[in-house]
PASE-114951 format. One record per residue: residue number from 1; x, y, z of N, C-alpha, C, O in turn. Coordinates in nm, 4 decimals, m for minus. Layout:
+-----+----------+----------+----------+----------+----------+----------+----------+----------+----------+----------+----------+----------+
|  nr |     n.xx |     n.yy |     n.zz |    ca.xx |    ca.yy |    ca.zz |     c.xx |     c.yy |     c.zz |     o.xx |     o.yy |     o.zz |
+-----+----------+----------+----------+----------+----------+----------+----------+----------+----------+----------+----------+----------+
| NUM |        X |        Y |        Z |        X |        Y |        Z |        X |        Y |        Z |        X |        Y |        Z |
...
+-----+----------+----------+----------+----------+----------+----------+----------+----------+----------+----------+----------+----------+
END
This chain:
+-----+----------+----------+----------+----------+----------+----------+----------+----------+----------+----------+----------+----------+
|  nr |     n.xx |     n.yy |     n.zz |    ca.xx |    ca.yy |    ca.zz |     c.xx |     c.yy |     c.zz |     o.xx |     o.yy |     o.zz |
+-----+----------+----------+----------+----------+----------+----------+----------+----------+----------+----------+----------+----------+
|   1 |  18.9345 |   7.3478 |   9.3981 |  19.0679 |   7.3721 |   9.3505 |  19.0733 |   7.3852 |   9.1988 |  19.1513 |   7.4641 |   9.1455 |
|   2 |  18.9923 |   7.3098 |   9.1311 |  18.9912 |   7.3154 |   8.9853 |  18.9453 |   7.4526 |   8.9371 |  18.9960 |   7.5037 |   8.8372 |
|   3 |  18.8501 |   7.5119 |   9.0073 |  18.8017 |   7.6438 |   8.9654 |  18.9093 |   7.7499 |   8.9867 |  18.9181 |   7.8451 |   8.9090 |
|   4 |  18.9919 |   7.7348 |   9.0914 |  19.1017 |   7.8298 |   9.1126 |  19.2051 |   7.8175 |   9.0010 |  19.2587 |   7.9182 |   8.9548 |
|   5 |  19.2332 |   7.6950 |   8.9577 |  19.3276 |   7.6744 |   8.8477 |  19.2738 |   7.7359 |   8.7180 |  19.3479 |   7.7980 |   8.6417 |
|   6 |  19.1449 |   7.7177 |   8.6950 |  19.0838 |   7.7760 |   8.5756 |  19.0896 |   7.9283 |   8.5808 |  19.1158 |   7.9951 |   8.4808 |
|   7 |  19.0644 |   7.9809 |   8.7000 |  19.0676 |   8.1257 |   8.7168 |  19.2095 |   8.1787 |   8.6934 |  19.2274 |   8.2799 |   8.6256 |
|   8 |  19.3105 |   8.1105 |   8.7494 |  19.4498 |   8.1513 |   8.7289 |  19.4875 |   8.1445 |   8.5807 |  19.5537 |   8.2341 |   8.5283 |
|   9 |  19.4447 |   8.0376 |   8.5144 |  19.4733 |   8.0231 |   8.3728 |  19.4074 |   8.1365 |   8.2932 |  19.4666 |   8.1915 |   8.2003 |
|  10 |  19.2851 |   8.1698 |   8.3311 |  19.2138 |   8.2785 |   8.2645 |  19.2868 |   8.4116 |   8.2841 |  19.3001 |   8.4896 |   8.1898 |
|  11 |  19.3338 |   8.4375 |   8.4057 |  19.4082 |   8.5610 |   8.4326 |  19.5388 |   8.5660 |   8.3525 |  19.5763 |   8.6709 |   8.3001 |
|  12 |  19.6075 |   8.4516 |   8.3434 |  19.7313 |   8.4467 |   8.2648 |  19.7035 |   8.4750 |   8.1168 |  19.7795 |   8.5460 |   8.0510 |
|  13 |  19.5961 |   8.4200 |   8.0665 |  19.5606 |   8.4432 |   7.9262 |  19.5260 |   8.5902 |   7.9019 |  19.5636 |   8.6479 |   7.7999 |
|  14 |  19.4541 |   8.6492 |   7.9966 |  19.4199 |   8.7916 |   7.9840 |  19.5475 |   8.8756 |   7.9803 |  19.5600 |   8.9665 |   7.8983 |
|  15 |  19.6418 |   8.8450 |   8.0690 |  19.7685 |   8.9181 |   8.0711 |  19.8466 |   8.8990 |   7.9408 |  19.9058 |   8.9936 |   7.8889 |
|  16 |  19.8464 |   8.7767 |   7.8885 |  19.9143 |   8.7489 |   7.7613 |  19.8505 |   8.8291 |   7.6472 |  19.9217 |   8.8858 |   7.5643 |
|  17 |  19.7182 |   8.8340 |   7.6427 |  19.6497 |   8.9110 |   7.5382 |  19.6785 |   9.0605 |   7.5514 |  19.6947 |   9.1301 |   7.4512 |
|  18 |  19.6848 |   9.1091 |   7.6746 |  19.7186 |   9.2504 |   7.6953 |  19.8594 |   9.2798 |   7.6438 |  19.8822 |   9.3810 |   7.5776 |
|  19 |  19.9541 |   9.1897 |   7.6750 |  20.0922 |   9.2075 |   7.6310 |  20.0999 |   9.2066 |   7.4783 |  20.1692 |   9.2893 |   7.4189 |
|  20 |  20.0294 |   9.1140 |   7.4154 |  20.0293 |   9.1074 |   7.2688 |  19.9683 |   9.2333 |   7.2075 |  20.0144 |   9.2829 |   7.1047 |
|  21 |  19.8647 |   9.2833 |   7.2722 |  19.7997 |   9.4038 |   7.2196 |  19.8940 |   9.5234 |   7.2273 |  19.9030 |   9.6024 |   7.1332 |
|  22 |  19.9644 |   9.5364 |   7.3399 |  20.0601 |   9.6467 |   7.3545 |  20.1694 |   9.6352 |   7.2486 |  20.2076 |   9.7355 |   7.1883 |
|  23 |  20.2198 |   9.5145 |   7.2254 |  20.3231 |   9.4942 |   7.1231 |  20.2705 |   9.5299 |   6.9838 |  20.3400 |   9.5935 |   6.9046 |
|  24 |  20.1484 |   9.4885 |   6.9553 |  20.0887 |   9.5195 |   6.8248 |  20.0701 |   9.6704 |   6.8086 |  20.0952 |   9.7249 |   6.7011 |
|  25 |  20.0266 |   9.7375 |   6.9145 |  20.0104 |   9.8833 |   6.9088 |  20.1446 |   9.9521 |   6.8843 |  20.1521 |  10.0491 |   6.8088 |
|  26 |  20.2497 |   9.9023 |   6.9476 |  20.3826 |   9.9607 |   6.9275 |  20.4306 |   9.9396 |   6.7838 |  20.4865 |  10.0307 |   6.7227 |
|  27 |  20.4086 |   9.8193 |   6.7301 |  20.4476 |   9.7933 |   6.5909 |  20.3691 |   9.8824 |   6.4955 |  20.4256 |   9.9378 |   6.4012 |
|  28 |  20.2397 |   9.8962 |   6.5196 |  20.1557 |   9.9794 |   6.4333 |  20.2017 |  10.1249 |   6.4395 |  20.2074 |  10.1930 |   6.3371 |
|  29 |  20.2341 |  10.1717 |   6.5589 |  20.2815 |  10.3090 |   6.5737 |  20.4129 |  10.3296 |   6.4983 |  20.4318 |  10.4317 |   6.4323 |
|  30 |  20.5025 |  10.2332 |   6.5085 |  20.6297 |  10.2411 |   6.4365 |  20.6064 |  10.2411 |   6.2860 |  20.6681 |  10.3190 |   6.2133 |
|  31 |  20.5178 |  10.1541 |   6.2393 |  20.4868 |  10.1478 |   6.0958 |  20.4265 |  10.2787 |   6.0462 |  20.4610 |  10.3260 |   5.9380 |
|  32 |  20.3369 |  10.3369 |   6.1248 |  20.2739 |  10.4629 |   6.0839 |  20.3751 |  10.5772 |   6.0795 |  20.3702 |  10.6616 |   5.9899 |
|  33 |  20.4666 |  10.5798 |   6.1762 |  20.5699 |  10.6836 |   6.1740 |  20.6611 |  10.6668 |   6.0525 |  20.7026 |  10.7652 |   5.9912 |
|  34 |  20.6915 |  10.5433 |   6.0187 |  20.7726 |  10.5165 |   5.8999 |  20.6994 |  10.5622 |   5.7739 |  20.7589 |  10.6251 |   5.6864 |
|  35 |  20.5715 |  10.5306 |   5.7650 |  20.4913 |  10.5733 |   5.6503 |  20.4852 |  10.7254 |   5.6416 |  20.4953 |  10.7824 |   5.5329 |
|  36 |  20.4688 |  10.7906 |   5.7559 |  20.4639 |  10.9368 |   5.7588 |  20.5939 |  10.9958 |   5.7053 |  20.5916 |  11.0931 |   5.6300 |
|  37 |  20.7062 |  10.9378 |   5.7434 |  20.8359 |  10.9854 |   5.6966 |  20.8480 |  10.9718 |   5.5451 |  20.8966 |  11.0627 |   5.4777 |
|  38 |  20.8037 |  10.8588 |   5.4923 |  20.8109 |  10.8355 |   5.3477 |  20.7213 |  10.9342 |   5.2733 |  20.7631 |  10.9930 |   5.1736 |
|  39 |  20.5997 |  10.9525 |   5.3210 |  20.5061 |  11.0440 |   5.2543 |  20.5588 |  11.1872 |   5.2597 |  20.5495 |  11.2607 |   5.1613 |
|  40 |  20.6134 |  11.2266 |   5.3734 |  20.6678 |  11.3620 |   5.3839 |  20.7871 |  11.3816 |   5.2906 |  20.8111 |  11.4928 |   5.2437 |
|  41 |  20.8615 |  11.2753 |   5.2635 |  20.9734 |  11.2856 |   5.1696 |  20.9226 |  11.3026 |   5.0266 |  20.9874 |  11.3693 |   4.9459 |
|  42 |  20.8089 |  11.2438 |   4.9945 |  20.7514 |  11.2550 |   4.8598 |  20.6860 |  11.3897 |   4.8353 |  20.6814 |  11.4368 |   4.7216 |
|  43 |  20.6358 |  11.4516 |   4.9398 |  20.5526 |  11.5713 |   4.9239 |  20.6205 |  11.6840 |   4.8459 |  20.5552 |  11.7427 |   4.7596 |
|  44 |  20.7471 |  11.7180 |   4.8705 |  20.8067 |  11.8264 |   4.7910 |  20.8080 |  11.7945 |   4.6414 |  20.7835 |  11.8827 |   4.5591 |
|  45 |  20.8362 |  11.6697 |   4.6061 |  20.8383 |  11.6325 |   4.4645 |  20.6981 |  11.6421 |   4.4046 |  20.6815 |  11.6927 |   4.2936 |
|  46 |  20.5982 |  11.5942 |   4.4766 |  20.4605 |  11.6014 |   4.4279 |  20.4178 |  11.7469 |   4.4143 |  20.3527 |  11.7839 |   4.3166 |
|  47 |  20.4542 |  11.8292 |   4.5119 |  20.4202 |  11.9715 |   4.5069 |  20.4845 |  12.0370 |   4.3848 |  20.4202 |  12.1153 |   4.3150 |
|  48 |  20.6122 |  12.0047 |   4.3588 |  20.6808 |  12.0621 |   4.2432 |  20.6150 |  12.0160 |   4.1138 |  20.5954 |  12.0960 |   4.0223 |
|  49 |  20.5807 |  11.8874 |   4.1054 |  20.5138 |  11.8372 |   3.9850 |  20.3803 |  11.9070 |   3.9642 |  20.3434 |  11.9379 |   3.8509 |
|  50 |  20.3080 |  11.9319 |   4.0720 |  20.1796 |  12.0008 |   4.0637 |  20.1988 |  12.1436 |   4.0134 |  20.1246 |  12.1906 |   3.9271 |
|  51 |  20.2982 |  12.2110 |   4.0677 |  20.3248 |  12.3482 |   4.0234 |  20.3676 |  12.3510 |   3.8768 |  20.3237 |  12.4375 |   3.8010 |
|  52 |  20.4534 |  12.2564 |   3.8364 |  20.4962 |  12.2498 |   3.6965 |  20.3773 |  12.2251 |   3.6040 |  20.3669 |  12.2857 |   3.4973 |
|  53 |  20.2886 |  12.1365 |   3.6455 |  20.1700 |  12.1078 |   3.5652 |  20.0813 |  12.2309 |   3.5543 |  20.0287 |  12.2607 |   3.4471 |
|  54 |  20.0644 |  12.3025 |   3.6654 |  19.9814 |  12.4224 |   3.6640 |  20.0407 |  12.5276 |   3.5696 |  19.9673 |  12.5933 |   3.4959 |
|  55 |  20.1717 |  12.5431 |   3.5719 |  20.2380 |  12.6389 |   3.4819 |  20.2201 |  12.5961 |   3.3371 |  20.1914 |  12.6788 |   3.2506 |
|  56 |  20.2370 |  12.4672 |   3.3106 |  20.2229 |  12.4156 |   3.1742 |  20.0811 |  12.4364 |   3.1213 |  20.0624 |  12.4771 |   3.0066 |
|  57 |  19.9824 |  12.4086 |   3.2047 |  19.8430 |  12.4285 |   3.1637 |  19.8173 |  12.5769 |   3.1380 |  19.7494 |  12.6123 |   3.0416 |
|  58 |  19.8709 |  12.6631 |   3.2233 |  19.8548 |  12.8069 |   3.2024 |  19.9166 |  12.8520 |   3.0713 |  19.8590 |  12.9340 |   2.9999 |
|  59 |  20.0349 |  12.7981 |   3.0392 |  20.0994 |  12.8323 |   2.9115 |  20.0143 |  12.7885 |   2.7931 |  19.9944 |  12.8652 |   2.6989 |
|  60 |  19.9643 |  12.6663 |   2.7974 |  19.8809 |  12.6156 |   2.6870 |  19.7531 |  12.6980 |   2.6745 |  19.7081 |  12.7289 |   2.5642 |
|  61 |  19.6959 |  12.7326 |   2.7890 |  19.5720 |  12.8098 |   2.7863 |  19.5967 |  12.9486 |   2.7281 |  19.5142 |  12.9994 |   2.6521 |
|  62 |  19.7094 |  13.0103 |   2.7630 |  19.7379 |  13.1444 |   2.7099 |  19.7621 |  13.1403 |   2.5594 |  19.7401 |  13.2398 |   2.4905 |
|  63 |  19.8073 |  13.0260 |   2.5079 |  19.8280 |  13.0132 |   2.3637 |  19.6977 |  12.9860 |   2.2895 |  19.6815 |  13.0302 |   2.1757 |
|  64 |  19.6053 |  12.9146 |   2.3514 |  19.4807 |  12.8801 |   2.2830 |  19.3731 |  12.9862 |   2.2995 |  19.2890 |  13.0009 |   2.2109 |
|  65 |  19.3725 |  13.0601 |   2.4090 |  19.2684 |  13.1607 |   2.4309 |  19.2641 |  13.2667 |   2.3211 |  19.1553 |  13.2951 |   2.2709 |
|  66 |  19.3764 |  13.3268 |   2.2809 |  19.3681 |  13.4268 |   2.1726 |  19.3179 |  13.3656 |   2.0422 |  19.2439 |  13.4302 |   1.9680 |
|  67 |  19.3571 |  13.2427 |   2.0140 |  19.3141 |  13.1748 |   1.8923 |  19.1635 |  13.1536 |   1.8938 |  19.0963 |  13.1776 |   1.7936 |
|  68 |  19.1103 |  13.1087 |   2.0068 |  18.9661 |  13.0843 |   2.0160 |  18.8871 |  13.2141 |   2.0184 |  18.7800 |  13.2221 |   1.9583 |
|  69 |  18.9386 |  13.3169 |   2.0875 |  18.8630 |  13.4424 |   2.0967 |  18.8637 |  13.5186 |   1.9648 |  18.7740 |  13.5996 |   1.9412 |
|  70 |  18.9622 |  13.4952 |   1.8780 |  18.9659 |  13.5645 |   1.7491 |  18.8727 |  13.5006 |   1.6478 |  18.8525 |  13.5557 |   1.5396 |
|  71 |  18.8161 |  13.3863 |   1.6803 |  18.7274 |  13.3190 |   1.5870 |  18.7986 |  13.2121 |   1.5075 |  18.7341 |  13.1313 |   1.4407 |
|  72 |  18.9295 |  13.2101 |   1.5135 |  19.0057 |  13.1098 |   1.4406 |  18.9739 |  12.9693 |   1.4868 |  18.9703 |  12.8756 |   1.4070 |
|  73 |  18.9514 |  12.9557 |   1.6134 |  18.9187 |  12.8234 |   1.6662 |  18.7851 |  12.7747 |   1.6158 |  18.7684 |  12.6566 |   1.5854 |
|  74 |  18.6891 |  12.8665 |   1.6068 |  18.5564 |  12.8279 |   1.5578 |  18.5636 |  12.7861 |   1.4117 |  18.5015 |  12.6880 |   1.3709 |
|  75 |  18.6396 |  12.8611 |   1.3338 |  18.6538 |  12.8259 |   1.1921 |  18.7238 |  12.6920 |   1.1779 |  18.6855 |  12.6106 |   1.0938 |
|  76 |  18.8248 |  12.6683 |   1.2583 |  18.8965 |  12.5413 |   1.2530 |  18.8041 |  12.4266 |   1.2900 |  18.8042 |  12.3228 |   1.2238 |
|  77 |  18.7256 |  12.4444 |   1.3945 |  18.6331 |  12.3386 |   1.4369 |  18.5299 |  12.3132 |   1.3283 |  18.4975 |  12.1981 |   1.2990 |
|  78 |  18.4775 |  12.4207 |   1.2679 |  18.3790 |  12.4051 |   1.1609 |  18.4391 |  12.3283 |   1.0438 |  18.3771 |  12.2357 |   0.9916 |
|  79 |  18.5596 |  12.3667 |   1.0026 |  18.6247 |  12.2975 |   0.8908 |  18.6532 |  12.1522 |   0.9251 |  18.6376 |  12.0633 |   0.8413 |
|  80 |  18.6946 |  12.1289 |   1.0479 |  18.7233 |  11.9921 |   1.0893 |  18.5970 |  11.9077 |   1.0863 |  18.5976 |  11.7954 |   1.0358 |
|  81 |  18.4891 |  11.9620 |   1.1404 |  18.3643 |  11.8856 |   1.1453 |  18.3085 |  11.8606 |   1.0055 |  18.2598 |  11.7512 |   0.9767 |
|  82 |  18.3153 |  11.9610 |   0.9192 |  18.2599 |  11.9418 |   0.7847 |  18.3464 |  11.8495 |   0.7006 |  18.2956 |  11.7812 |   0.6117 |
|  83 |  18.4761 |  11.8463 |   0.7273 |  18.5629 |  11.7598 |   0.6463 |  18.5606 |  11.6156 |   0.6952 |  18.6009 |  11.5261 |   0.6208 |
|  84 |  18.5154 |  11.5901 |   0.8162 |  18.5154 |  11.4532 |   0.8682 |  18.3800 |  11.3862 |   0.8566 |  18.3669 |  11.2678 |   0.8877 |
|  85 |  18.2792 |  11.4596 |   0.8126 |  18.1474 |  11.3981 |   0.7972 |  18.1455 |  11.3132 |   0.6713 |  18.2066 |  11.3505 |   0.5712 |
|  86 |  18.0778 |  11.2017 |   0.6744 |  18.0715 |  11.1177 |   0.5543 |  17.9959 |  11.1902 |   0.4431 |  17.9081 |  11.2718 |   0.4713 |
|  87 |  18.0285 |  11.1618 |   0.3193 |  17.9587 |  11.2292 |   0.2087 |  17.8117 |  11.1893 |   0.2074 |  17.7750 |  11.0766 |   0.2407 |
|  88 |  17.7300 |  11.2844 |   0.1684 |  17.5864 |  11.2557 |   0.1627 |  17.5557 |  11.1766 |   0.0364 |  17.6126 |  11.2046 |  m0.0692 |
|  89 |  17.4672 |  11.0787 |   0.0453 |  17.4332 |  10.9993 |  m0.0735 |  17.3534 |  11.0840 |  m0.1721 |  17.2643 |  11.1580 |  m0.1303 |
|  90 |  17.3821 |  11.0756 |  m0.2994 |  17.3101 |  11.1510 |  m0.4039 |  17.2309 |  11.0586 |  m0.4904 |  17.1639 |  11.1034 |  m0.5835 |
+-----+----------+----------+----------+----------+----------+----------+----------+----------+----------+----------+----------+----------+
END
């Protein structure tokens, strides 16, 4: 009789663990759907920020490319480097 009681107790525990697992899976699914909703709400703003950044970088690049290709950038870099070097000891 004791072994039957142990077996019944074991079956009850298994059923309890199954029930808890199903509840945990449901909570996790609800949490993931909530997270998905939040992320999808952010995506248009992130996309717009990305596009704005890409446009801004393109504008800056279009302003610096003619300067660098004309040689002005090289002269500026040369002057900057020569003016920032410490004086040579005499």
